[in-house]
C-alpha positions in Angstrom: 51.0 49.0 -71.1 53.7 49.1 -73.8 56.5 46.7 -74.3 59.1 48.8 -72.4 56.9 49.0 -69.3 56.3 45.2 -69.5 60.1 44.6 -69.7 60.7 46.9 -66.7 58.1 45.1 -64.7 59.6 41.7 -65.5 63.1 42.9 -64.5 61.7 44.4 -61.3 59.9 41.1 -60.4 63.1 39.1 -61.1 65.2 41.4 -58.9 62.6 41.0 -56.1 62.8 37.2 -56.4 66.6 37.3 -56.2 66.5 39.6 -53.2 64.5 37.1 -51.3 66.9 34.2 -51.9 69.5 33.6 -49.3 73.0 34.6 -50.4 75.3 32.0 -51.8 78.6 31.6 -50.1 81.5 32.4 -52.4 83.6 29.4 -51.5 81.1 26.6 -51.2 83.0 23.4 -50.5 83.5 20.9 -53.4 83.7 17.2 -53.0 87.5 17.3 -53.0 87.5 19.8 -50.2 85.2 17.6 -48.1 87.2 14.5 -48.7 90.4 16.3 -47.8 88.9 17.6 -44.6 87.6 14.1 -43.6 91.0 12.5 -44.3 92.8 15.2 -42.3 90.4 14.6 -39.4 91.0 10.9 -39.5 94.8 11.3 -39.6 94.7 13.8 -36.8 92.6 11.5 -34.7 94.9 8.6 -35.3 97.9 10.7 -34.4 96.3 11.8 -31.1 95.3 8.3 -30.2 98.8 6.9 -31.1 100.4 9.6 -29.0 98.2 8.9 -26.0 98.9 5.2 -26.2 102.7 5.9 -26.4 102.5 8.1 -23.3 100.5 5.6 -21.3 102.7 2.6 -22.1 
């Protein structure tokens, strides 16, 4: 086996390993995105509770 065949074999093995990995999502959330979502959920929850209390009173 010469060097060219060895390189082709290594490249083929690497491609096979990459094909078995699950695909990565393009827009994986960053910490800032998660924090913004949590804060938005908290504010929305507070607004809903405040509205319900205002309607009931």
